[in-house]
C-alpha beads as a LAMMPS data file, in Angstrom:
LAMMPS data file: protein, C-alpha beads

369 atoms
368 bonds

1 atom types
1 bond types

-500.0 500.0 xlo xhi
-500.0 500.0 ylo yhi
-500.0 500.0 zlo zhi

Masses

1 110.0

Atoms # bond

1 1 1 -9.664 3.160 -4.758
2 1 1 -12.256 2.532 -7.093
3 1 1 -15.479 4.258 -7.295
4 1 1 -17.895 1.277 -7.834
5 1 1 -20.876 2.519 -5.717
6 1 1 -23.215 0.199 -7.255
7 1 1 -23.794 -1.843 -3.803
8 1 1 -23.530 0.554 -1.196
9 1 1 -24.345 -1.519 2.107
10 1 1 -24.120 -0.905 5.753
11 1 1 -20.347 -2.651 5.232
12 1 1 -19.051 0.251 3.266
13 1 1 -17.351 1.962 6.174
14 1 1 -14.553 -0.705 6.324
15 1 1 -13.607 -0.984 2.749
16 1 1 -11.556 2.230 3.110
17 1 1 -11.619 3.473 -0.504
18 1 1 -8.691 5.013 -1.888
19 1 1 -8.532 8.475 -3.203
20 1 1 -5.135 10.342 -3.563
21 1 1 -3.498 13.756 -2.573
22 1 1 -2.298 16.922 -4.110
23 1 1 0.386 19.079 -4.178
24 1 1 2.802 17.395 -6.822
25 1 1 6.336 19.059 -6.969
26 1 1 7.936 19.828 -10.497
27 1 1 11.195 17.685 -9.522
28 1 1 11.529 13.997 -8.650
29 1 1 12.752 13.424 -4.653
30 1 1 16.183 12.934 -4.306
31 1 1 17.494 9.558 -5.162
32 1 1 15.233 8.749 -7.807
33 1 1 16.481 8.366 -11.397
34 1 1 16.261 11.503 -13.681
35 1 1 15.171 11.705 -17.254
36 1 1 18.192 10.548 -19.674
37 1 1 19.744 8.350 -17.163
38 1 1 21.196 5.121 -18.890
39 1 1 19.103 2.049 -18.317
40 1 1 19.129 -1.628 -19.554
41 1 1 16.283 -3.817 -19.866
42 1 1 15.745 -7.438 -20.337
43 1 1 12.592 -9.115 -21.502
44 1 1 11.199 -11.907 -19.143
45 1 1 8.254 -13.930 -19.173
46 1 1 6.969 -11.850 -16.367
47 1 1 7.652 -8.452 -18.007
48 1 1 10.415 -6.177 -19.023
49 1 1 13.244 -6.143 -16.239
50 1 1 14.995 -2.799 -15.613
51 1 1 18.227 -1.944 -14.232
52 1 1 19.892 1.641 -14.278
53 1 1 23.489 1.506 -15.573
54 1 1 25.839 1.978 -13.205
55 1 1 23.417 2.028 -10.133
56 1 1 24.810 0.346 -6.766
57 1 1 22.703 -2.268 -5.193
58 1 1 21.801 -0.499 -2.457
59 1 1 20.393 3.471 -1.959
60 1 1 22.778 3.869 1.007
61 1 1 26.561 3.344 1.662
62 1 1 27.732 0.465 3.886
63 1 1 30.647 0.581 6.706
64 1 1 31.006 -3.040 7.110
65 1 1 29.217 -2.704 10.446
66 1 1 25.773 -4.498 11.486
67 1 1 23.253 -1.933 10.328
68 1 1 21.251 -1.431 13.775
69 1 1 18.087 -1.136 12.023
70 1 1 18.329 -4.625 10.913
71 1 1 18.538 -6.099 14.445
72 1 1 14.630 -6.840 14.909
73 1 1 11.237 -6.241 13.012
74 1 1 10.631 -3.485 15.821
75 1 1 14.132 -1.926 15.208
76 1 1 13.549 -1.972 11.478
77 1 1 10.319 -0.264 11.904
78 1 1 11.800 2.282 14.274
79 1 1 14.070 3.560 11.273
80 1 1 11.362 5.089 9.027
81 1 1 12.202 8.208 7.752
82 1 1 9.096 10.674 7.647
83 1 1 10.743 13.351 5.887
84 1 1 11.410 10.667 3.191
85 1 1 7.923 9.855 3.059
86 1 1 6.901 13.456 3.044
87 1 1 9.005 14.196 0.050
88 1 1 7.894 11.233 -1.937
89 1 1 4.386 12.119 -1.292
90 1 1 4.128 15.581 -2.346
91 1 1 6.179 14.303 -5.702
92 1 1 3.533 11.480 -6.278
93 1 1 0.445 13.491 -5.477
94 1 1 -0.616 15.184 -8.667
95 1 1 -2.771 14.169 -11.709
96 1 1 -1.767 10.881 -13.009
97 1 1 -4.382 9.573 -14.839
98 1 1 -2.831 6.373 -16.789
99 1 1 -1.148 7.830 -19.941
100 1 1 -0.169 11.140 -18.712
101 1 1 3.055 12.373 -18.226
102 1 1 2.981 12.302 -14.443
103 1 1 1.743 8.728 -14.426
104 1 1 4.756 7.828 -16.172
105 1 1 6.842 9.922 -13.886
106 1 1 5.550 8.173 -10.669
107 1 1 5.772 4.741 -12.709
108 1 1 9.518 5.678 -13.139
109 1 1 9.892 6.947 -9.708
110 1 1 8.730 3.198 -8.420
111 1 1 11.054 1.367 -11.197
112 1 1 14.121 3.636 -10.528
113 1 1 13.612 3.758 -6.558
114 1 1 13.075 -0.009 -6.227
115 1 1 16.427 -0.967 -8.984
116 1 1 18.529 1.679 -6.648
117 1 1 17.611 -0.047 -3.518
118 1 1 18.752 -3.658 -4.907
119 1 1 15.593 -4.993 -6.430
120 1 1 14.786 -6.928 -9.085
121 1 1 12.638 -4.928 -11.278
122 1 1 10.086 -6.179 -13.430
123 1 1 7.632 -3.461 -15.629
124 1 1 4.604 -6.055 -15.962
125 1 1 2.723 -4.605 -19.163
126 1 1 -0.085 -6.491 -19.224
127 1 1 -1.998 -4.793 -22.071
128 1 1 -3.629 -2.051 -20.941
129 1 1 -1.306 -0.504 -18.131
130 1 1 1.633 -1.225 -16.159
131 1 1 2.763 -2.727 -12.981
132 1 1 5.896 -2.080 -11.239
133 1 1 7.094 -5.153 -9.173
134 1 1 10.455 -5.179 -7.003
135 1 1 11.496 -8.412 -6.373
136 1 1 14.348 -9.698 -3.609
137 1 1 14.725 -13.316 -2.897
138 1 1 14.286 -15.116 0.320
139 1 1 17.219 -16.880 1.597
140 1 1 15.990 -19.793 3.313
141 1 1 12.473 -20.330 1.900
142 1 1 12.544 -18.253 -1.812
143 1 1 9.497 -19.857 -2.879
144 1 1 7.276 -18.161 -0.311
145 1 1 6.172 -14.535 -0.871
146 1 1 5.061 -11.594 0.869
147 1 1 3.812 -8.899 -1.358
148 1 1 3.638 -5.107 -0.081
149 1 1 1.841 -2.661 -2.569
150 1 1 -0.541 0.220 -3.492
151 1 1 -2.108 1.338 -6.628
152 1 1 -0.378 4.497 -8.463
153 1 1 -3.103 5.720 -11.156
154 1 1 -5.661 8.029 -10.158
155 1 1 -8.893 9.610 -11.635
156 1 1 -8.512 12.705 -14.037
157 1 1 -8.597 16.330 -12.629
158 1 1 -7.888 15.223 -8.960
159 1 1 -4.346 15.232 -7.504
160 1 1 -5.305 12.149 -5.255
161 1 1 -3.205 12.673 -2.448
162 1 1 -4.835 10.448 0.053
163 1 1 -5.835 8.180 -2.854
164 1 1 -3.462 6.927 -3.184
165 1 1 -0.435 8.798 -3.300
166 1 1 -0.077 8.062 0.504
167 1 1 -0.146 4.703 -0.158
168 1 1 2.640 4.580 -3.082
169 1 1 4.739 6.955 -0.435
170 1 1 4.516 4.346 2.252
171 1 1 5.516 1.517 -0.279
172 1 1 8.634 3.172 -1.375
173 1 1 9.874 3.822 2.350
174 1 1 8.814 0.339 3.266
175 1 1 11.109 -0.976 0.390
176 1 1 13.877 0.886 1.655
177 1 1 13.900 -0.388 5.035
178 1 1 13.021 -3.970 3.728
179 1 1 16.390 -3.693 1.724
180 1 1 18.214 -3.376 4.885
181 1 1 18.746 -7.110 5.547
182 1 1 18.348 -10.565 4.288
183 1 1 14.825 -12.590 4.995
184 1 1 13.945 -15.974 4.868
185 1 1 11.058 -15.428 2.644
186 1 1 10.992 -13.520 -1.008
187 1 1 9.441 -9.951 -0.845
188 1 1 7.798 -8.264 -3.815
189 1 1 7.165 -4.658 -3.454
190 1 1 4.644 -3.489 -6.001
191 1 1 2.886 -0.464 -7.350
192 1 1 0.017 -1.479 -9.249
193 1 1 -1.733 0.150 -12.179
194 1 1 -5.359 0.699 -13.112
195 1 1 -6.897 0.236 -9.943
196 1 1 -9.448 3.308 -10.494
197 1 1 -10.973 1.143 -13.611
198 1 1 -11.788 -2.063 -11.979
199 1 1 -8.488 -3.501 -10.059
200 1 1 -6.993 -4.065 -13.363
201 1 1 -3.512 -3.949 -12.862
202 1 1 -3.214 -6.222 -9.511
203 1 1 -5.653 -8.679 -11.189
204 1 1 -3.138 -9.095 -13.751
205 1 1 -0.573 -9.903 -11.161
206 1 1 -2.724 -12.483 -9.208
207 1 1 -3.835 -14.111 -12.350
208 1 1 0.210 -14.544 -13.333
209 1 1 1.110 -15.471 -9.818
210 1 1 -1.757 -18.282 -9.938
211 1 1 -0.466 -19.641 -13.288
212 1 1 3.106 -19.826 -11.826
213 1 1 1.977 -21.724 -8.915
214 1 1 2.982 -18.926 -6.665
215 1 1 2.864 -19.540 -2.696
216 1 1 1.829 -16.159 -1.674
217 1 1 1.921 -15.850 2.255
218 1 1 0.139 -12.453 2.445
219 1 1 -0.310 -9.135 0.978
220 1 1 -0.419 -5.912 2.481
221 1 1 -2.384 -3.458 0.616
222 1 1 -2.384 0.402 1.142
223 1 1 -5.258 2.700 -0.008
224 1 1 -5.721 5.822 1.591
225 1 1 -3.945 6.129 4.687
226 1 1 -3.158 9.752 5.666
227 1 1 -6.482 11.551 6.523
228 1 1 -7.368 12.036 9.925
229 1 1 -10.201 14.010 12.457
230 1 1 -9.967 14.040 16.236
231 1 1 -13.585 15.903 15.863
232 1 1 -16.310 13.716 17.372
233 1 1 -18.516 12.157 15.247
234 1 1 -16.247 12.378 12.037
235 1 1 -16.110 8.858 11.279
236 1 1 -19.585 7.869 9.962
237 1 1 -21.065 4.343 10.419
238 1 1 -23.391 2.740 7.801
239 1 1 -26.306 1.148 9.212
240 1 1 -25.904 -2.223 10.455
241 1 1 -22.312 -2.104 10.861
242 1 1 -22.530 -2.611 14.538
243 1 1 -24.440 -5.927 13.977
244 1 1 -21.310 -7.605 11.776
245 1 1 -18.494 -6.157 13.615
246 1 1 -19.862 -5.378 17.231
247 1 1 -16.439 -5.209 18.796
248 1 1 -15.061 -2.680 16.372
249 1 1 -18.085 -0.713 16.481
250 1 1 -17.913 -0.705 20.513
251 1 1 -14.390 0.720 20.101
252 1 1 -15.570 3.403 17.813
253 1 1 -18.659 4.526 19.714
254 1 1 -16.317 4.483 23.072
255 1 1 -13.935 7.026 21.293
256 1 1 -16.521 9.260 20.072
257 1 1 -16.865 8.216 16.489
258 1 1 -13.540 9.945 15.843
259 1 1 -11.719 9.236 12.694
260 1 1 -8.313 8.818 13.933
261 1 1 -7.469 5.063 13.685
262 1 1 -6.384 2.886 10.794
263 1 1 -8.773 0.246 9.611
264 1 1 -7.028 -3.126 9.121
265 1 1 -9.230 -5.380 7.293
266 1 1 -8.301 -9.068 6.707
267 1 1 -9.649 -12.083 5.278
268 1 1 -9.715 -15.032 7.765
269 1 1 -6.323 -16.510 6.409
270 1 1 -4.596 -13.360 6.959
271 1 1 -5.731 -13.218 10.602
272 1 1 -2.823 -13.848 12.179
273 1 1 -0.832 -11.220 9.879
274 1 1 -3.566 -8.734 10.705
275 1 1 -2.640 -9.833 14.711
276 1 1 0.892 -9.047 13.953
277 1 1 0.326 -5.652 12.734
278 1 1 -2.548 -4.839 15.492
279 1 1 0.376 -5.616 17.911
280 1 1 2.615 -3.235 15.814
281 1 1 0.240 -0.592 15.842
282 1 1 -0.131 -1.195 19.831
283 1 1 3.493 -0.709 20.591
284 1 1 3.827 2.654 18.833
285 1 1 0.273 4.073 20.073
286 1 1 -1.321 3.950 16.607
287 1 1 -4.994 3.648 17.148
288 1 1 -6.151 0.785 14.870
289 1 1 -9.628 -0.798 14.236
290 1 1 -9.442 -4.551 13.671
291 1 1 -12.038 -6.131 10.973
292 1 1 -11.602 -9.758 10.182
293 1 1 -14.095 -11.010 7.633
294 1 1 -15.984 -14.694 8.489
295 1 1 -13.837 -17.322 6.890
296 1 1 -15.072 -18.165 3.556
297 1 1 -16.997 -14.816 2.822
298 1 1 -14.448 -12.844 1.528
299 1 1 -15.909 -13.115 -2.285
300 1 1 -19.393 -13.049 -0.756
301 1 1 -21.874 -10.224 -2.333
302 1 1 -22.496 -9.326 1.074
303 1 1 -18.921 -7.711 1.378
304 1 1 -18.628 -6.354 -2.073
305 1 1 -17.929 -2.860 -0.360
306 1 1 -15.013 -4.119 1.187
307 1 1 -13.503 -5.318 -2.039
308 1 1 -12.977 -2.081 -3.677
309 1 1 -9.387 -2.098 -3.979
310 1 1 -6.311 -4.081 -4.711
311 1 1 -6.465 -6.568 -2.057
312 1 1 -9.671 -8.280 -3.539
313 1 1 -8.286 -10.272 -6.308
314 1 1 -5.957 -11.709 -3.850
315 1 1 -8.975 -12.630 -1.511
316 1 1 -10.629 -14.273 -4.918
317 1 1 -7.613 -16.404 -5.755
318 1 1 -7.470 -17.707 -2.080
319 1 1 -4.370 -15.555 -0.987
320 1 1 -4.477 -14.261 2.506
321 1 1 -4.464 -10.247 2.304
322 1 1 -4.416 -7.545 4.750
323 1 1 -6.036 -4.119 3.535
324 1 1 -5.015 -1.010 5.413
325 1 1 -6.833 2.550 4.771
326 1 1 -8.500 5.357 6.577
327 1 1 -11.943 4.479 5.546
328 1 1 -12.048 6.982 2.528
329 1 1 -15.262 8.807 2.050
330 1 1 -16.713 7.670 5.485
331 1 1 -14.045 9.987 6.992
332 1 1 -12.749 12.238 4.153
333 1 1 -15.461 14.438 2.185
334 1 1 -12.741 15.104 -0.448
335 1 1 -12.621 11.488 -1.710
336 1 1 -12.179 11.534 -5.583
337 1 1 -12.245 15.310 -4.826
338 1 1 -15.851 15.002 -4.524
339 1 1 -16.257 18.048 -2.084
340 1 1 -12.924 19.938 -2.444
341 1 1 -9.419 19.317 -3.630
342 1 1 -7.833 16.437 -2.339
343 1 1 -4.300 18.049 -1.019
344 1 1 -1.479 17.294 0.684
345 1 1 -2.154 19.903 2.991
346 1 1 -5.462 18.132 4.218
347 1 1 -3.476 15.067 5.573
348 1 1 -2.128 13.971 8.536
349 1 1 1.489 12.891 7.638
350 1 1 2.653 11.489 11.176
351 1 1 -0.433 9.120 10.911
352 1 1 0.434 8.318 7.761
353 1 1 4.160 7.564 9.054
354 1 1 3.048 5.650 11.897
355 1 1 1.059 3.218 9.433
356 1 1 3.787 2.674 7.470
357 1 1 6.234 1.887 10.710
358 1 1 3.768 -0.470 11.777
359 1 1 3.510 -2.129 8.385
360 1 1 7.231 -2.204 8.384
361 1 1 7.263 -4.308 11.417
362 1 1 4.392 -6.699 10.559
363 1 1 5.891 -7.371 6.744
364 1 1 9.329 -8.282 8.362
365 1 1 7.473 -10.921 10.898
366 1 1 5.859 -12.295 7.824
367 1 1 9.404 -12.510 5.979
368 1 1 10.420 -14.698 8.802
369 1 1 12.684 -12.124 10.539

Bonds

1 1 1 2
2 1 2 3
3 1 3 4
4 1 4 5
5 1 5 6
6 1 6 7
7 1 7 8
8 1 8 9
9 1 9 10
10 1 10 11
11 1 11 12
12 1 12 13
13 1 13 14
14 1 14 15
15 1 15 16
16 1 16 17
17 1 17 18
18 1 18 19
19 1 19 20
20 1 20 21
21 1 21 22
22 1 22 23
23 1 23 24
24 1 24 25
25 1 25 26
26 1 26 27
27 1 27 28
28 1 28 29
29 1 29 30
30 1 30 31
31 1 31 32
32 1 32 33
33 1 33 34
34 1 34 35
35 1 35 36
36 1 36 37
37 1 37 38
38 1 38 39
39 1 39 40
40 1 40 41
41 1 41 42
42 1 42 43
43 1 43 44
44 1 44 45
45 1 45 46
46 1 46 47
47 1 47 48
48 1 48 49
49 1 49 50
50 1 50 51
51 1 51 52
52 1 52 53
53 1 53 54
54 1 54 55
55 1 55 56
56 1 56 57
57 1 57 58
58 1 58 59
59 1 59 60
60 1 60 61
61 1 61 62
62 1 62 63
63 1 63 64
64 1 64 65
65 1 65 66
66 1 66 67
67 1 67 68
68 1 68 69
69 1 69 70
70 1 70 71
71 1 71 72
72 1 72 73
73 1 73 74
74 1 74 75
75 1 75 76
76 1 76 77
77 1 77 78
78 1 78 79
79 1 79 80
80 1 80 81
81 1 81 82
82 1 82 83
83 1 83 84
84 1 84 85
85 1 85 86
86 1 86 87
87 1 87 88
88 1 88 89
89 1 89 90
90 1 90 91
91 1 91 92
92 1 92 93
93 1 93 94
94 1 94 95
95 1 95 96
96 1 96 97
97 1 97 98
98 1 98 99
99 1 99 100
100 1 100 101
101 1 101 102
102 1 102 103
103 1 103 104
104 1 104 105
105 1 105 106
106 1 106 107
107 1 107 108
108 1 108 109
109 1 109 110
110 1 110 111
111 1 111 112
112 1 112 113
113 1 113 114
114 1 114 115
115 1 115 116
116 1 116 117
117 1 117 118
118 1 118 119
119 1 119 120
120 1 120 121
121 1 121 122
122 1 122 123
123 1 123 124
124 1 124 125
125 1 125 126
126 1 126 127
127 1 127 128
128 1 128 129
129 1 129 130
130 1 130 131
131 1 131 132
132 1 132 133
133 1 133 134
134 1 134 135
135 1 135 136
136 1 136 137
137 1 137 138
138 1 138 139
139 1 139 140
140 1 140 141
141 1 141 142
142 1 142 143
143 1 143 144
144 1 144 145
145 1 145 146
146 1 146 147
147 1 147 148
148 1 148 149
149 1 149 150
150 1 150 151
151 1 151 152
152 1 152 153
153 1 153 154
154 1 154 155
155 1 155 156
156 1 156 157
157 1 157 158
158 1 158 159
159 1 159 160
160 1 160 161
161 1 161 162
162 1 162 163
163 1 163 164
164 1 164 165
165 1 165 166
166 1 166 167
167 1 167 168
168 1 168 169
169 1 169 170
170 1 170 171
171 1 171 172
172 1 172 173
173 1 173 174
174 1 174 175
175 1 175 176
176 1 176 177
177 1 177 178
178 1 178 179
179 1 179 180
180 1 180 181
181 1 181 182
182 1 182 183
183 1 183 184
184 1 184 185
185 1 185 186
186 1 186 187
187 1 187 188
188 1 188 189
189 1 189 190
190 1 190 191
191 1 191 192
192 1 192 193
193 1 193 194
194 1 194 195
195 1 195 196
196 1 196 197
197 1 197 198
198 1 198 199
199 1 199 200
200 1 200 201
201 1 201 202
202 1 202 203
203 1 203 204
204 1 204 205
205 1 205 206
206 1 206 207
207 1 207 208
208 1 208 209
209 1 209 210
210 1 210 211
211 1 211 212
212 1 212 213
213 1 213 214
214 1 214 215
215 1 215 216
216 1 216 217
217 1 217 218
218 1 218 219
219 1 219 220
220 1 220 221
221 1 221 222
222 1 222 223
223 1 223 224
224 1 224 225
225 1 225 226
226 1 226 227
227 1 227 228
228 1 228 229
229 1 229 230
230 1 230 231
231 1 231 232
232 1 232 233
233 1 233 234
234 1 234 235
235 1 235 236
236 1 236 237
237 1 237 238
238 1 238 239
239 1 239 240
240 1 240 241
241 1 241 242
242 1 242 243
243 1 243 244
244 1 244 245
245 1 245 246
246 1 246 247
247 1 247 248
248 1 248 249
249 1 249 250
250 1 250 251
251 1 251 252
252 1 252 253
253 1 253 254
254 1 254 255
255 1 255 256
256 1 256 257
257 1 257 258
258 1 258 259
259 1 259 260
260 1 260 261
261 1 261 262
262 1 262 263
263 1 263 264
264 1 264 265
265 1 265 266
266 1 266 267
267 1 267 268
268 1 268 269
269 1 269 270
270 1 270 271
271 1 271 272
272 1 272 273
273 1 273 274
274 1 274 275
275 1 275 276
276 1 276 277
277 1 277 278
278 1 278 279
279 1 279 280
280 1 280 281
281 1 281 282
282 1 282 283
283 1 283 284
284 1 284 285
285 1 285 286
286 1 286 287
287 1 287 288
288 1 288 289
289 1 289 290
290 1 290 291
291 1 291 292
292 1 292 293
293 1 293 294
294 1 294 295
295 1 295 296
296 1 296 297
297 1 297 298
298 1 298 299
299 1 299 300
300 1 300 301
301 1 301 302
302 1 302 303
303 1 303 304
304 1 304 305
305 1 305 306
306 1 306 307
307 1 307 308
308 1 308 309
309 1 309 310
310 1 310 311
311 1 311 312
312 1 312 313
313 1 313 314
314 1 314 315
315 1 315 316
316 1 316 317
317 1 317 318
318 1 318 319
319 1 319 320
320 1 320 321
321 1 321 322
322 1 322 323
323 1 323 324
324 1 324 325
325 1 325 326
326 1 326 327
327 1 327 328
328 1 328 329
329 1 329 330
330 1 330 331
331 1 331 332
332 1 332 333
333 1 333 334
334 1 334 335
335 1 335 336
336 1 336 337
337 1 337 338
338 1 338 339
339 1 339 340
340 1 340 341
341 1 341 342
342 1 342 343
343 1 343 344
344 1 344 345
345 1 345 346
346 1 346 347
347 1 347 348
348 1 348 349
349 1 349 350
350 1 350 351
351 1 351 352
352 1 352 353
353 1 353 354
354 1 354 355
355 1 355 356
356 1 356 357
357 1 357 358
358 1 358 359
359 1 359 360
360 1 360 361
361 1 361 362
362 1 362 363
363 1 363 364
364 1 364 365
365 1 365 366
366 1 366 367
367 1 367 368
368 1 368 369
């Protein structure tokens, strides 16, 4: 998440600023394209389309039998692989300031993985950075688009395990599961660049989408989804929060202000998708705090501190978006390595897997499954 602290107000808690995770490994996770693998590239109006030569259209072999994971949104969500999530997280969580070798390695991981899963991959070079966007067309209403995304860049001298390796790993796992079946709507799975420099990558994508007249049904945006604390009063609440979101505050108070939930923040246009996420979370016992902004207030200066991640450009353009976060420094002192290293060892991977699992279900519902 960005570190824009110019307008800290009583609303900051729910913005869930992303930070990053630590503990990167020296080798790419199994299934990613290794250095030297042949690729073909095609330049399009949306960027450069990249396809590994000889890669299959799916990452997993098929037998011709119906995949039981594709039976329903719930079945698809229940096929999540926590070990695969953890492996990607370990690899991604290292210093990845734009332009550095590991930034490029994570960019390549996103592109190669999505291509292997059968997505059309576009490297959207917008001048100062590169977004990686994987696309799979819907079978009935392909003009309608559901976006699942997280930013892959981070700041210098910090591994960024929670901010936002946790979100990128979730995005890749969701991409794997959504590739198991066809949907009525089109899905875009994206790894945004330059979030930490001011949401630049997501702004470039949204500007292109608006220019093209894209119909974006909803954007699910991850930014820091893996830190929890069961200790009482580990979740701080800025003054006045209870006046704006009294129901959410009452739930936090009843739970002893423990930092053990995912914040689900939505624009008014995305409330139905946020409700679907809440239902998915409830089904698997994931504690969540549902924060629904008043209609027409998504761009208000009063909510400036809820706009510190890549969902904000979608809100600005009038697109529905849901922001999923562990609330950043309001729970996690090591945000941006401020109080210590942001290491994978600090994180709750079972919680992160549950956040991912609920998003699979909600996104499958949004896609028309």
